[in-house]
C-alpha positions as CSV (number, residue, x, y, z in Angstrom):
1,M,0.0,0.0,0.0
2,S,1.5,3.3,-1.0
3,S,2.2,6.0,1.6
4,P,0.2,9.3,1.6
5,S,3.3,11.2,0.4
6,A,3.7,8.7,-2.5
7,A,0.0,9.1,-3.4
8,T,0.3,12.9,-3.4
9,A,3.3,12.7,-5.6
10,A,1.5,10.5,-8.1
11,E,-1.5,12.9,-8.1
12,N,0.8,15.9,-8.6
13,R,2.5,14.2,-11.5
14,I,-0.7,13.3,-13.2
15,R,-1.9,16.9,-12.8
16,A,1.3,18.3,-14.2
17,E,1.4,15.9,-17.2
18,V,-2.3,16.5,-18.0
19,G,-1.6,20.3,-17.8
20,R,1.0,20.1,-20.6
21,R,-1.1,18.1,-23.0
22,R,-2.6,19.9,-26.1
23,T,-4.9,17.7,-28.2
24,F,-6.2,19.3,-31.3
25,A,-7.6,18.7,-34.8
26,I,-7.0,20.5,-38.0
27,I,-10.1,21.3,-40.0
28,S,-10.4,23.0,-43.4
29,H,-12.0,22.9,-46.8
30,P,-10.1,20.7,-49.3
31,D,-7.1,22.4,-50.9
32,A,-6.7,25.0,-48.1
33,G,-3.3,23.5,-47.3
34,K,-4.2,21.4,-44.3
35,T,-1.9,18.5,-45.1
36,T,1.0,20.8,-45.8
37,L,0.4,22.6,-42.5
38,T,0.3,19.2,-40.7
39,E,3.6,18.2,-42.1
40,K,5.2,21.5,-41.2
41,L,3.9,21.4,-37.6
42,L,5.6,18.0,-37.3
43,L,8.8,19.4,-38.9
44,F,8.8,22.2,-36.3
45,G,8.0,19.7,-33.6
46,G,11.3,18.2,-34.6
47,A,11.2,14.9,-32.7
48,I,9.1,12.5,-30.7
49,Q,10.4,12.6,-27.1
50,L,8.1,10.2,-25.4
51,A,8.7,7.0,-23.4
52,G,12.3,8.1,-22.8
53,Q,13.3,8.1,-26.5
54,V,14.4,10.9,-28.8
55,R,14.3,10.3,-32.5
56,A,15.3,13.4,-34.6
57,R,13.5,13.8,-37.9
58,G,15.1,16.0,-40.5
59,E,13.5,17.1,-43.7
60,N,14.8,13.9,-45.4
61,R,12.6,11.8,-43.0
62,R,9.5,14.0,-43.1
63,T,6.5,11.9,-42.3
64,R,3.4,12.3,-44.5
65,S,0.1,11.9,-42.7
66,D,-1.5,10.6,-45.9
67,W,-0.4,6.9,-46.0
68,M,-3.1,5.0,-47.8
69,K,-2.6,4.1,-51.5
70,I,-5.8,6.0,-52.6
71,E,-4.6,9.1,-50.7
72,R,-1.3,9.1,-52.4
73,E,-2.9,8.6,-55.8
74,R,-5.5,11.4,-55.4
75,G,-3.6,13.8,-53.2
76,I,-6.3,13.9,-50.5
77,S,-6.8,12.8,-46.9
78,V,-9.5,10.1,-46.5
79,V,-8.7,8.8,-43.0
80,T,-7.8,10.5,-39.7
81,S,-4.1,10.3,-38.9
82,V,-2.8,10.7,-35.3
83,M,0.6,12.2,-34.6
84,T,2.1,12.8,-31.1
85,F,5.2,15.0,-30.6
86,E,6.8,17.3,-28.0
87,Y,7.5,21.0,-28.5
88,G,8.2,23.8,-26.1
89,G,7.5,21.7,-23.0
90,H,4.1,20.6,-24.2
91,V,3.0,17.2,-25.6
92,F,0.9,17.8,-28.8
93,N,-1.6,15.2,-30.0
94,L,-2.4,16.3,-33.5
95,L,-5.4,14.6,-35.3
96,D,-5.3,15.4,-39.0
97,T,-8.9,14.9,-40.2
98,P,-10.0,14.1,-43.7
99,G,-10.5,17.3,-45.8
100,H,-12.7,15.8,-48.5
101,E,-16.4,16.6,-48.1
102,D,-17.4,13.0,-48.3
103,F,-15.6,12.0,-45.1
104,S,-17.7,13.9,-42.6
105,E,-18.3,10.8,-40.4
106,D,-14.7,10.1,-39.6
107,T,-14.1,13.8,-39.1
108,Y,-17.0,14.2,-36.7
109,R,-15.9,11.3,-34.6
110,T,-12.4,12.7,-34.4
111,L,-13.8,16.0,-33.1
112,T,-15.1,14.1,-30.1
113,A,-11.5,13.3,-29.1
114,V,-10.0,16.8,-29.2
115,D,-9.9,19.9,-26.9
116,S,-9.4,22.5,-29.6
117,A,-9.1,22.8,-33.4
118,V,-7.1,24.8,-35.9
119,M,-9.2,26.1,-38.7
120,V,-7.2,26.6,-41.9
121,I,-8.4,29.2,-44.4
122,D,-7.1,30.0,-47.8
123,A,-6.0,33.7,-47.8
124,A,-7.4,34.1,-51.3
125,K,-10.6,32.1,-51.1
126,G,-11.8,32.8,-47.5
127,I,-14.3,30.6,-45.8
128,E,-15.7,27.8,-48.0
129,A,-18.6,25.4,-47.5
130,R,-16.7,22.5,-45.9
131,T,-15.0,24.9,-43.4
132,R,-18.4,26.3,-42.4
133,K,-19.9,22.8,-41.9
134,L,-17.0,21.6,-39.7
135,F,-17.0,24.8,-37.7
136,E,-20.7,24.2,-36.8
137,V,-19.7,20.7,-35.5
138,C,-17.0,22.4,-33.3
139,R,-19.5,24.9,-32.1
140,L,-22.0,22.2,-31.1
141,R,-19.2,20.6,-29.0
142,D,-17.9,23.9,-27.6
143,I,-14.5,23.3,-29.2
144,P,-12.3,26.5,-29.2
145,I,-11.0,27.4,-32.6
146,V,-7.6,28.8,-33.6
147,T,-7.5,30.3,-37.1
148,F,-4.6,30.0,-39.4
149,V,-4.9,32.0,-42.7
150,N,-2.7,30.2,-45.1
151,K,-1.0,30.8,-48.5
152,L,0.2,34.4,-47.9
153,D,3.0,33.7,-50.4
154,R,0.3,34.0,-53.1
155,E,-2.0,37.0,-53.8
156,A,-4.5,37.3,-51.1
157,R,-7.7,39.1,-50.2
158,D,-7.6,42.2,-48.0
159,P,-7.0,40.8,-44.4
160,F,-9.8,43.0,-43.0
161,E,-12.2,41.3,-45.4
162,T,-11.1,37.9,-44.1
163,L,-11.7,38.9,-40.5
164,D,-15.1,40.4,-41.4
165,E,-16.1,37.2,-43.2
166,I,-15.2,35.1,-40.2
167,E,-17.2,37.3,-37.9
168,K,-20.3,37.5,-40.2
169,T,-20.3,34.0,-41.6
170,L,-19.4,32.1,-38.4
171,A,-20.7,34.6,-35.8
172,L,-17.2,34.4,-34.2
173,D,-15.3,37.3,-32.8
174,T,-11.7,37.6,-34.2
175,A,-8.5,38.8,-32.4
176,P,-5.5,38.8,-34.7
177,V,-2.3,37.8,-32.9
178,T,-0.1,38.5,-36.0
179,W,-0.8,40.6,-39.1
180,P,0.3,40.0,-42.7
181,V,2.6,42.6,-44.2
182,G,1.7,42.3,-47.9
183,S,1.0,39.1,-49.8
184,G,2.2,37.3,-52.9
185,R,5.4,38.8,-54.4
186,D,5.0,41.7,-51.8
187,F,4.8,39.4,-48.8
188,V,7.3,40.8,-46.3
189,G,6.3,38.8,-43.3
190,T,4.1,39.1,-40.3
191,Y,3.8,41.8,-37.6
192,D,3.4,40.7,-34.0
193,L,0.7,43.0,-32.7
194,A,1.7,42.5,-29.0
195,S,5.5,42.8,-29.3
196,R,5.4,45.2,-32.3
197,R,8.2,43.3,-34.1
198,T,8.1,42.0,-37.6
199,R,9.1,38.5,-38.6
200,L,10.6,38.6,-42.1
201,M,10.0,36.0,-44.8
202,N,13.2,34.5,-46.1
203,E,14.2,31.7,-48.4
204,K,15.6,29.5,-45.5
205,G,12.3,29.2,-43.7
206,E,11.2,30.1,-40.2
207,D,14.0,28.1,-38.6
208,H,16.3,31.0,-39.6
209,R,13.8,33.8,-39.3
210,D,14.9,37.5,-38.8
211,E,13.0,40.0,-36.7
212,I,13.1,43.8,-37.0
213,D,11.6,46.6,-35.0
214,D,9.2,49.4,-36.2
215,A,12.0,51.7,-37.4
216,A,13.6,49.0,-39.5
217,L,10.2,48.0,-40.9
218,D,9.4,51.6,-42.0
219,E,12.7,51.7,-43.9
220,L,12.0,48.3,-45.5
221,L,8.5,49.3,-46.5
222,A,9.6,52.6,-48.0
223,A,12.3,50.8,-50.0
224,R,9.8,48.4,-51.4
225,H,7.2,51.1,-52.0
226,L,4.8,49.5,-49.5
227,S,4.4,52.4,-47.1
228,D,0.6,52.0,-47.1
229,K,1.1,48.7,-45.2
230,R,2.2,50.7,-42.1
231,E,-1.2,52.4,-42.0
232,E,-2.9,49.0,-42.3
233,I,-0.9,47.7,-39.4
234,E,-1.8,50.6,-37.2
235,I,-5.5,50.2,-38.0
236,A,-5.2,46.5,-37.1
237,R,-3.5,47.4,-33.8
238,E,-6.1,50.0,-32.8
239,G,-9.2,48.7,-34.5
240,T,-9.2,45.0,-33.8
241,A,-10.1,43.1,-30.6
242,R,-7.5,42.1,-28.1
243,F,-7.1,38.4,-27.5
244,D,-9.1,37.2,-24.5
245,V,-8.3,33.7,-23.4
246,Q,-11.5,33.1,-21.5
247,A,-13.6,34.2,-24.5
248,F,-11.5,31.9,-26.7
249,R,-12.0,28.9,-24.5
250,E,-15.7,29.5,-24.3
251,G,-15.9,29.4,-28.1
252,H,-16.8,33.1,-28.6
253,L,-13.5,34.3,-30.1
254,T,-10.8,33.0,-32.3
255,P,-7.1,34.2,-32.3
256,V,-5.9,34.6,-35.9
257,F,-2.5,33.8,-37.2
258,W,-1.2,34.4,-40.8
259,G,1.5,32.6,-42.8
260,S,2.4,30.2,-45.5
261,A,2.7,26.5,-44.6
262,L,4.4,25.8,-47.9
263,R,7.1,28.3,-47.1
264,N,7.4,27.2,-43.4
265,F,6.2,30.7,-42.3
266,G,3.9,31.4,-39.4
267,I,4.2,27.8,-38.1
268,K,6.2,28.6,-35.0
269,D,3.8,31.4,-34.0
270,L,0.9,28.9,-34.3
271,L,2.6,26.3,-32.2
272,D,3.7,28.8,-29.6
273,G,0.1,30.1,-29.5
274,L,-1.4,26.6,-29.1
275,G,1.0,25.9,-26.2
276,A,0.3,29.2,-24.5
277,F,-3.5,29.3,-24.6
278,A,-5.1,26.2,-26.1
279,P,-6.9,24.3,-23.3
280,A,-5.4,21.4,-21.5
281,P,-7.6,18.2,-21.6
282,R,-11.1,19.0,-20.6
283,D,-13.5,17.1,-18.4
284,Q,-15.6,14.5,-20.3
285,R,-19.3,13.7,-20.1
286,A,-20.2,10.1,-19.2
287,D,-23.6,8.5,-18.7
288,T,-23.4,8.5,-14.9
289,R,-21.1,11.5,-14.1
290,E,-18.6,14.1,-15.3
291,V,-15.1,12.6,-15.5
292,H,-12.3,15.0,-14.6
293,A,-9.0,14.9,-16.5
294,D,-6.8,15.0,-13.4
295,E,-8.5,12.1,-11.6
296,E,-6.1,9.3,-10.5
297,K,-8.0,6.4,-12.2
298,M,-7.5,5.9,-15.9
299,S,-10.5,6.1,-18.3
300,A,-10.7,6.3,-22.1
301,F,-13.0,5.8,-25.0
302,V,-12.5,4.4,-28.6
303,F,-13.3,7.0,-31.3
304,K,-11.7,5.2,-34.3
305,I,-10.7,1.8,-35.5
306,Q,-8.2,1.4,-38.3
307,A,-7.3,-2.0,-39.8
308,N,-4.3,-2.9,-41.9
309,M,-2.2,0.2,-41.3
310,D,0.7,-2.3,-41.6
311,P,-0.4,-4.7,-44.4
312,N,2.4,-7.1,-43.5
313,H,0.9,-7.8,-40.1
314,R,-2.9,-7.4,-40.9
315,D,-3.2,-5.4,-37.6
316,R,-6.2,-3.7,-36.2
317,I,-5.7,-0.6,-34.1
318,A,-8.3,1.0,-31.8
319,F,-7.5,4.6,-31.3
320,V,-8.5,5.7,-27.8
321,R,-8.6,9.1,-26.2
322,L,-7.5,9.1,-22.5
323,C,-10.0,11.0,-20.5
324,S,-8.5,10.7,-17.0
325,G,-5.5,9.4,-15.1
326,R,-2.5,7.5,-16.3
327,L,-2.2,4.6,-18.7
328,Q,0.7,2.2,-18.0
329,R,1.9,-0.5,-20.4
330,G,0.8,-3.9,-19.1
331,M,-2.0,-2.6,-16.9
332,K,-5.3,-4.4,-16.7
333,V,-8.5,-2.4,-17.5
334,R,-12.2,-3.1,-17.7
335,H,-13.8,-3.3,-21.1
336,V,-17.2,-1.9,-20.0
337,R,-19.3,-3.1,-22.9
338,S,-18.4,-6.8,-22.3
339,G,-17.6,-6.5,-18.6
340,K,-14.3,-8.3,-19.2
341,T,-10.8,-7.5,-18.2
342,M,-8.2,-6.9,-20.8
343,S,-4.4,-6.2,-20.6
344,L,-2.8,-3.3,-22.4
345,H,0.4,-5.1,-23.5
346,T,1.4,-2.9,-26.4
347,P,-0.1,0.6,-26.3
348,Q,1.4,2.8,-29.0
349,F,2.0,6.4,-29.9
350,F,1.7,7.3,-33.6
351,F,3.6,9.6,-35.9
352,A,1.3,9.0,-38.9
353,Q,2.0,5.4,-40.1
354,E,5.0,5.0,-37.9
355,R,4.6,4.0,-34.3
356,Q,6.4,3.8,-30.9
357,L,5.6,1.8,-27.9
358,A,4.0,3.9,-25.1
359,E,5.2,3.0,-21.7
360,E,2.8,5.5,-20.2
361,A,0.3,8.0,-21.3
362,F,-1.9,10.6,-19.6
363,A,-5.4,12.2,-20.1
364,G,-5.5,14.0,-23.4
365,D,-3.2,11.6,-25.1
366,V,-4.3,9.5,-28.1
367,V,-2.9,6.0,-28.1
368,G,-3.4,3.0,-30.4
369,L,-4.3,-0.4,-28.9
370,P,-3.8,-3.4,-31.2
371,N,-6.7,-5.8,-30.9
372,H,-8.5,-8.5,-32.9
373,G,-12.0,-7.2,-33.0
374,T,-12.5,-6.9,-29.2
375,L,-12.8,-3.1,-29.3
376,R,-15.4,-1.1,-31.2
377,I,-16.1,2.6,-31.8
378,G,-17.7,4.0,-28.7
379,D,-16.3,1.5,-26.2
380,T,-15.1,2.7,-22.8
381,L,-12.1,1.4,-20.9
382,T,-11.8,2.1,-17.1
383,E,-9.9,0.8,-14.1
384,G,-13.1,-0.9,-12.9
385,E,-15.8,1.7,-12.9
386,D,-19.0,1.0,-14.8
387,L,-19.4,4.2,-16.9
388,T,-19.7,4.9,-20.6
389,F,-18.6,8.1,-22.4
390,V,-21.3,9.5,-24.6
391,G,-21.4,11.6,-27.7
392,V,-19.6,9.5,-30.4
393,P,-21.9,9.8,-33.4
394,S,-22.8,7.6,-36.3
395,F,-24.7,9.2,-39.2
396,A,-27.4,7.8,-41.5
397,P,-25.9,7.0,-44.9
398,E,-26.8,9.0,-48.0
399,I,-26.1,6.1,-50.4
400,L,-27.2,2.5,-50.1
401,R,-25.8,-0.2,-52.3
402,R,-25.5,-4.0,-52.6
403,L,-22.1,-5.6,-53.3
404,R,-21.5,-7.7,-56.3
405,L,-18.6,-10.2,-55.7
406,E,-16.7,-11.1,-58.9
407,D,-15.6,-14.5,-57.4
408,A,-18.5,-16.2,-55.6
409,M,-16.1,-18.7,-54.0
410,K,-14.8,-15.8,-51.8
411,A,-18.2,-15.0,-50.2
412,K,-17.1,-16.1,-46.7
413,K,-14.0,-13.9,-47.0
414,L,-16.2,-10.9,-48.1
415,K,-18.5,-11.4,-45.2
416,Q,-15.6,-11.3,-42.7
417,A,-14.0,-8.3,-44.5
418,M,-17.3,-6.3,-44.4
419,Q,-17.8,-7.1,-40.7
420,E,-14.3,-5.7,-40.0
421,L,-14.7,-2.6,-42.1
422,A,-18.1,-1.9,-40.7
423,E,-16.8,-2.1,-37.1
424,E,-13.9,0.1,-38.2
425,G,-16.5,2.7,-39.4
426,V,-15.4,2.7,-43.1
427,V,-18.9,1.9,-44.2
428,Q,-22.2,0.9,-42.5
429,L,-23.6,-2.6,-42.9
430,F,-27.3,-3.3,-42.7
431,R,-28.6,-6.9,-42.6
432,P,-32.3,-7.1,-43.5
433,V,-34.1,-9.2,-40.9
434,D,-36.0,-11.1,-43.7
435,G,-32.7,-12.7,-44.7
436,S,-32.2,-10.8,-48.0
437,P,-28.7,-9.8,-49.0
438,A,-27.0,-7.2,-46.8
439,L,-26.9,-3.5,-47.8
440,V,-23.8,-1.3,-47.5
441,G,-24.3,2.4,-46.5
442,F,-22.1,5.3,-47.4
443,V,-22.1,8.8,-46.0
444,G,-20.4,10.2,-49.1
445,A,-19.7,9.0,-52.7
446,L,-15.9,8.8,-52.3
447,Q,-16.4,6.1,-49.7
448,L,-17.5,3.7,-52.5
449,D,-14.0,4.1,-54.1
450,V,-12.3,3.7,-50.7
451,L,-14.2,0.5,-49.9
452,Q,-13.5,-0.9,-53.4
453,N,-9.8,0.0,-53.1
454,R,-9.4,-1.4,-49.6
455,L,-11.2,-4.7,-50.4
456,E,-8.9,-5.2,-53.4
457,Q,-5.6,-4.1,-51.7
458,E,-6.1,-5.6,-48.2
459,Y,-8.3,-8.6,-48.8
460,G,-7.8,-9.5,-52.4
461,L,-11.5,-9.1,-53.2
462,E,-12.9,-7.6,-56.4
463,V,-16.3,-6.1,-56.0
464,G,-18.8,-4.0,-57.9
465,F,-21.9,-2.1,-56.7
466,E,-25.6,-2.6,-57.5
467,T,-28.4,-0.2,-56.9
468,S,-30.9,-1.0,-54.2
469,Q,-34.6,-0.4,-53.9
470,Y,-33.9,1.5,-50.7
471,N,-32.6,5.1,-50.6
472,M,-32.9,5.9,-46.9
473,A,-32.0,4.4,-43.6
474,R,-33.1,5.6,-40.2
475,W,-32.5,4.2,-36.7
476,V,-35.6,3.1,-34.8
477,G,-36.0,3.9,-31.1
478,G,-38.6,4.5,-28.5
479,E,-40.3,2.4,-25.8
480,R,-39.5,-1.3,-26.0
481,Q,-43.0,-2.5,-26.7
482,A,-43.6,0.2,-29.4
483,V,-40.4,-0.8,-31.2
484,A,-41.3,-4.5,-31.0
485,D,-44.8,-3.8,-32.4
486,F,-43.3,-1.7,-35.2
487,A,-40.7,-4.4,-36.0
488,A,-43.4,-7.1,-36.2
489,A,-45.5,-5.1,-38.6
490,N,-42.6,-3.9,-40.8
491,R,-40.4,-6.9,-41.0
492,S,-39.8,-6.6,-44.8
493,A,-38.3,-3.1,-44.4
494,L,-36.4,-3.7,-41.2
495,A,-32.6,-4.3,-40.9
496,E,-30.0,-4.5,-38.1
497,D,-26.8,-2.5,-38.1
498,V,-23.4,-3.9,-37.1
499,D,-24.3,-3.4,-33.4
500,G,-27.7,-5.2,-33.8
501,D,-29.7,-2.0,-33.5
502,P,-32.9,-1.8,-35.6
503,V,-32.9,0.3,-38.8
504,L,-35.8,1.2,-41.1
505,L,-35.1,1.0,-44.8
506,S,-37.2,3.2,-47.0
507,S,-37.4,3.7,-50.8
508,S,-38.1,7.5,-50.6
509,G,-38.7,10.4,-48.4
510,Y,-42.4,10.2,-49.2
511,A,-42.6,6.5,-48.1
512,F,-40.6,7.3,-44.9
513,N,-43.0,10.1,-44.0
514,Y,-45.9,7.8,-44.4
515,V,-44.4,5.3,-42.0
516,R,-43.5,8.0,-39.5
517,E,-47.0,9.4,-39.4
518,K,-48.5,5.9,-39.0
519,W,-46.2,5.2,-36.0
520,P,-46.1,8.4,-33.9
521,S,-44.9,6.4,-30.8
522,V,-41.7,5.3,-32.6
523,R,-38.7,7.5,-32.9
524,F,-36.7,7.6,-36.2
525,T,-33.3,9.3,-36.2
526,D,-30.6,10.1,-38.7
527,V,-27.8,10.3,-36.1
528,K,-27.0,7.5,-33.7
529,E,-25.0,8.3,-30.6
530,I,-22.9,5.3,-30.0
531,Q,-23.1,4.2,-26.4
532,A,-21.4,0.8,-25.9
533,R,-23.0,0.0,-22.6
534,A,-22.1,-2.7,-20.1
535,G,-23.6,-6.0,-21.0
536,A,-24.1,-5.1,-24.7
537,A,-21.4,-7.3,-26.1
């Protein structure tokens, strides 16, 4: 039994380690430069310094977050990558979310695992549709937003227009921390509104950045015939809001940074800002109580499953967000859904596709747990307590298809593959209760290509798609007897999802409305909050 002083030391260490964690996502419209920014954040992070190891990473070992074949071929992100690194005394857990509009489901689930987000905006294009949609999800979850206006090395809009658009379109106050001095060919650098010093753009990147004071800036602007930029800076200093950390953490205000990820400029300011005022791990809502990040007992939830990250080992990784306490390699935890005990033999930190054994981790960290189908999205792990974290969503598909297998002899292998991919969240699988062939649901059209690609590359299966008589799927809920009566009367249109929950299949919105009016005591929803409760294995 540990002494009171030892227990206090352990509590203090947990509190200190949690306090230096910063877990954030990067959100943006496609082509705003999100993947480039992710790479440069890792470059400036410089090394992974966890579990007692330091592995320097120069430019020649730069790690791309896009590792799937389809991502490399198309130049887009289609899965969430997790990257852990240390910088400036903080541990950063960076979750790079899919930028393509079709991959909302994986992105939304990722946003349940972060404490803040960096919103990347193209300096020339401003706020685009995808950015607006993701911002609304962040607002629903009260996630503070840091804004990075990218691509200042190209011609850009007036910076005041960009701030005005953020405030009007997103109803979010802005507080610029830095200010762009020119853009495109005339891009001089950024002006720090607090220190009144200018960081100059140069060919060597921000590692070798030069800083000048106001007098030197005036000389430089005069020499380049850009004296009007001095007036713009003064207007920004006097006419824009000052940064307020409380308003930021409450989601009412966004600090704004400017730069060029491609040219390594503005990255250090952004990282310093995240370390200084992004929130440490927040308390998390569970079904029975609020879980505090600095509690001694470990708790965590699964927000993502990824299979075959290493095709040579056919592995299956559950990504978990630690919500409280300290995880130690080899510890035993309770898998709440099944009520069983499992050992954490090989928890791992990730640097995109590369990984490192995690001897310990703390609240706010994201670790990967290799498993063979035991863990599912929404599962909770604790040191014994029966509680379930809530809020991990699943969305009704917009497209329903049946699979056509080119080689009928591989039907058993396809069934196993689809079960694994459905549990992973790549697609949704609906099995009609009348025994007819299963339907596959997709939130976006690109998911069809991803499924086809992964079945071929990872399972050696060639498939095609056939249209279905159904175009809609809605989860069925309500009082147990009402749901049972509905199921008995609508057996031909009822299916079960991968968790065994009932789903209504409908041919059209008109047909669905008819059923809904006929069964007012039954609830039909297009969003399912995954709650893997105890005893629901």
